[in-house]
C-alpha positions in Angstrom: 51.8 -15.6 82.1 48.1 -15.3 81.3 46.1 -12.1 81.2 42.4 -11.4 80.9 41.2 -9.1 78.2 37.5 -8.0 78.2 35.7 -8.3 74.9 32.2 -7.0 74.0 30.3 -9.6 72.1 27.1 -9.6 70.2 24.2 -7.9 72.0 26.7 -6.2 74.4 27.5 -9.4 76.2 30.8 -9.2 78.2 33.2 -11.9 77.2 36.5 -12.9 78.9 39.4 -13.6 76.6 42.6 -14.9 77.9 46.0 -14.1 76.3 48.7 -16.6 77.0 51.4 -14.0 76.7 54.8 -15.7 76.7 56.6 -13.9 73.8 57.4 -16.0 70.8 61.1 -17.0 70.5 61.4 -15.5 67.1 59.3 -12.4 67.6 62.2 -10.1 66.8 62.8 -11.9 63.4 59.2 -12.5 62.5 57.5 -9.3 63.7 54.0 -9.7 65.1 53.3 -13.3 65.9 50.4 -14.9 64.0 47.2 -15.0 66.0 45.5 -18.2 67.1 42.0 -18.1 68.6 41.1 -21.2 70.7 37.4 -22.0 71.1 36.4 -24.6 73.7 33.4 -26.9 73.4 30.1 -27.1 75.3 30.7 -26.8 79.1 34.3 -25.9 78.5 36.4 -22.8 79.3 39.5 -21.1 77.9 41.8 -22.6 80.6 41.3 -26.0 79.1 43.7 -24.8 76.4 46.5 -23.9 78.8 48.8 -26.8 77.9 48.3 -26.2 74.2 48.9 -22.5 74.6 52.2 -23.1 76.3 53.8 -24.6 73.2 51.8 -22.5 70.8 53.2 -19.3 72.4 56.7 -20.2 71.2 55.8 -18.9 67.8 52.2 -17.7 67.9 49.9 -15.4 69.8 47.4 -17.8 71.3 44.2 -16.4 72.8 41.4 -18.4 74.4 37.8 -17.2 74.6 35.3 -18.0 77.3 32.2 -18.2 75.1 28.9 -16.8 76.3 27.4 -18.9 79.1 30.8 -20.3 80.0 33.8 -19.6 82.2 34.1 -16.0 83.3 32.0 -14.6 80.5 28.5 -13.3 80.9 25.6 -15.8 81.2 22.5 -13.8 80.4 19.4 -15.5 81.6 17.5 -14.8 78.3 20.5 -15.5 76.0 20.5 -15.6 73.1 22.4 -18.9 72.9 22.1 -19.2 69.2 24.6 -20.2 66.5 24.5 -16.6 65.2 25.3 -15.3 68.6 28.3 -17.6 69.2 29.7 -16.8 65.7 29.2 -13.1 66.2 31.0 -13.3 69.5 34.1 -15.0 67.9 34.0 -12.4 65.1 34.0 -9.6 67.6 36.9 -11.1 69.6 39.1 -11.4 66.5 38.4 -7.8 65.5 38.7 -6.3 68.9 41.9 -8.2 69.7 43.4 -7.5 66.2 44.0 -11.2 65.6 42.9 -11.5 62.0 43.6 -13.2 59.7 43.6 -15.8 62.4 44.0 -19.6 62.8 41.1 -20.9 64.8 41.4 -24.0 66.9 38.0 -25.3 67.9 36.9 -28.2 69.9 33.4 -29.7 69.5 30.9 -26.9 69.6 33.8 -24.4 69.3 34.8 -26.2 66.0 31.4 -25.6 64.6 31.6 -22.0 65.5 35.0 -21.8 63.8 33.9 -23.2 60.5 30.6 -21.2 60.5 32.7 -18.0 61.0 35.2 -19.1 58.3 32.3 -19.5 55.9 30.8 -16.1 56.8 34.0 -14.0 57.1 36.8 -15.6 55.1 38.8 -12.4 55.4 39.2 -13.0 59.1 40.1 -16.6 59.1 43.4 -17.9 57.7 43.1 -21.6 58.7 41.1 -24.0 60.9 41.7 -26.9 63.2 38.4 -28.8 63.7 38.6 -31.1 66.7 36.0 -33.9 67.1 32.9 -32.2 65.8 30.4 -33.8 63.5 28.9 -32.2 60.4 25.9 -34.5 60.5 22.8 -34.0 62.5 23.0 -35.7 65.9 19.3 -35.8 66.5 16.6 -35.6 69.2 17.5 -38.8 71.0 20.9 -37.3 71.8 19.4 -34.2 73.2 17.1 -36.3 75.4 20.1 -38.3 76.6 21.9 -35.2 77.6 18.9 -33.8 79.5 18.7 -37.1 81.4 22.4 -37.2 82.0 22.3 -33.8 83.7 19.8 -35.1 86.2 22.3 -37.8 87.3 24.9 -35.3 88.5 25.1 -35.5 92.3 25.0 -31.8 92.9 26.5 -30.2 94.9 29.8 -32.0 95.2 31.3 -31.9 98.6 34.9 -31.5 97.4 36.8 -31.2 94.1 38.1 -34.7 94.8 34.5 -35.9 94.6 34.1 -34.0 91.3 37.2 -35.7 89.8 36.1 -39.2 91.0 32.5 -38.9 89.8 33.3 -37.6 86.3 36.5 -39.7 86.0 35.1 -43.0 87.4 31.5 -43.1 88.6 29.6 -41.2 85.9 27.5 -43.8 84.0 28.8 -42.3 80.7 32.4 -43.3 81.6 33.3 -46.6 80.0 36.7 -46.9 81.7 38.4 -44.7 84.3 39.5 -41.4 82.9 41.5 -39.1 85.2 41.8 -36.4 82.5 38.0 -36.3 82.2 37.7 -35.8 86.0 40.3 -32.9 85.8 38.4 -31.4 82.9 35.2 -31.1 84.9 37.0 -30.0 88.0 38.1 -26.9 86.1 34.5 -25.9 85.4 33.3 -26.1 89.0 33.1 -23.2 91.5 32.7 -23.4 95.3 29.3 -22.2 96.6 27.8 -22.1 100.1 26.7 -25.7 99.9 29.5 -27.3 97.9 30.9 -27.3 94.3 28.7 -26.6 91.4 29.3 -26.0 87.7 30.1 -22.4 86.6 27.5 -22.8 83.8 23.8 -23.4 83.8 22.8 -26.9 82.6 19.6 -25.4 81.1 21.7 -22.9 79.1 23.9 -25.7 77.9 20.9 -27.6 76.6 19.6 -24.5 74.9 23.0 -23.9 73.3 23.1 -27.5 72.2 19.6 -27.5 70.7 20.7 -24.9 68.2 22.9 -27.3 66.4 22.1 -31.0 67.2 19.0 -31.2 65.0 20.7 -29.8 61.8 23.4 -30.9 59.5 26.2 -28.4 58.8 27.7 -29.8 55.5 26.7 -26.8 53.4 28.6 -24.3 55.6 31.6 -26.7 55.8 31.8 -26.8 52.0 32.0 -22.9 52.0 35.2 -22.9 54.0 38.0 -22.0 51.6 41.0 -21.9 54.0 43.3 -24.8 54.9 41.5 -26.9 57.4 42.7 -29.9 59.6 39.9 -32.3 60.6 41.2 -34.0 63.7 39.6 -36.8 65.8 40.3 -39.0 68.8 40.1 -42.7 67.9 37.6 -43.2 70.7 35.9 -39.8 70.2 32.5 -38.8 68.9 33.5 -38.1 65.3 33.9 -41.4 63.3 36.6 -41.9 60.8 34.3 -42.3 57.8 32.5 -39.0 58.6 35.8 -37.2 59.3 37.2 -38.3 56.0 34.0 -37.2 54.2 34.4 -33.8 55.9 37.9 -33.7 54.5 36.6 -34.5 51.0 33.9 -31.8 51.2 36.4 -29.2 52.3 38.2 -27.6 49.4 41.5 -27.6 51.3 40.9 -30.3 54.0 43.4 -32.5 55.7 42.9 -35.4 58.2 44.6 -36.4 61.4 43.8 -38.7 64.3 45.1 -39.3 67.8 45.4 -42.8 69.2 44.0 -43.7 72.6 42.1 -40.4 72.8 38.5 -39.8 73.4 36.3 -36.8 72.8 38.6 -34.5 74.9 41.5 -35.1 72.6 43.7 -32.2 73.7 43.1 -33.1 77.4 43.3 -36.9 77.0 46.5 -37.1 75.0 48.3 -33.7 75.0 51.5 -35.1 73.4 49.6 -36.9 70.7 47.5 -33.8 70.1 50.6 -31.7 69.6 52.2 -34.2 67.2 49.0 -34.1 65.1 48.6 -30.3 65.1 52.2 -29.0 64.7 52.8 -30.3 61.2 49.7 -28.5 60.0 50.8 -25.2 61.6 54.3 -25.7 60.1 52.7 -26.0 56.7 50.9 -22.8 57.2 54.1 -21.0 58.3 56.0 -22.3 55.3 53.2 -21.3 53.0 53.3 -17.8 54.5 57.0 -17.6 53.9 56.7 -18.7 50.3 54.1 -16.0 49.7 56.5 -13.4 51.0 59.5 -14.6 48.9 60.2 -12.4 45.9 59.3 -13.8 42.5 62.3 -14.1 40.2 62.0 -12.2 37.0 
C-alpha cells in the first residue's frame, strides 16, 4: 500500500510525499518504526524507490519525496531551483511527517541534498546512504553535454514502448542495452495530446543541475557527523578513488559497491543494492539497541 501525503516545502511549494505503509513486522515490539526518507536524483521520482521500500517497510517507515520540479510535486515556473530550496524542502518533509531523527537514502542529486541537510541540521539526520554522487565539481563541459543531450530526445514519444526502447537502446548515451534504464524513464513520462512527454521541464532540470555541477562539495561533506555509507555502482559516475576519498573525509564513513551496476544502482541491480545497504542498516539498529541497554553499575 502506498499513500500520498502533501507537504508544504520552502516558499510554500506543494510537495508530494509517498508513504510505503506496509507495517513493520516487529512494530509491536519496537514501537514506532525508524523513519527513512528516500530522495531521488535529477529527473527521478519517488516511485523509483518502490522495490527498495518494499523490503525497508519490514522494519522501517520508508517515505519517498517527489522533489520540487519532479513527479507529482509543484513545478513553479520561476523556481527557485537552488540547493537551499531543495535542502529546505527535505527539512520541511522530515519535520512535517515526524520522521526525525531520520536515515536519508539519496541517489545522485538527492544524495547531495541529503548530506547538505545533515551538515545543516544534524539533529534531524541519524544516518546517510549516499548513492553515486560526486563531491568534486563536474564542470561546465558536463552541463553543455546535458543541454545537447536533451535536444536529442525524440519528443513526443508515440508509445511507452518507444520510450523504453529509446532510453534503453537507442539513446547515444547508452553503451549497451539497458532495459532497466528504459523502465526508469518510462516512469517519468506522462501521456499528452500528441504523445508521451516527461513530467518535468528539461529547462528546469538544467537550472537545478547548474546549482551544483560547477562547485565542489567536500567542505559540507566533512561537516557530516552521522554514520554515512558511500555506495557506488562499478560502472556508475562516482569512481572508486573519489568514493574512498569521500569515506576518508567523512568522520564516520563506510564504503560499498555493487557489481554490474551503473548510475541507477537501485534500479540496475536491486538485489545487489539490497545486499550492500542492509548490513549498514543492521549496524544502525544494533547501535540503537546498545544505546538503550542499561549500563551495569
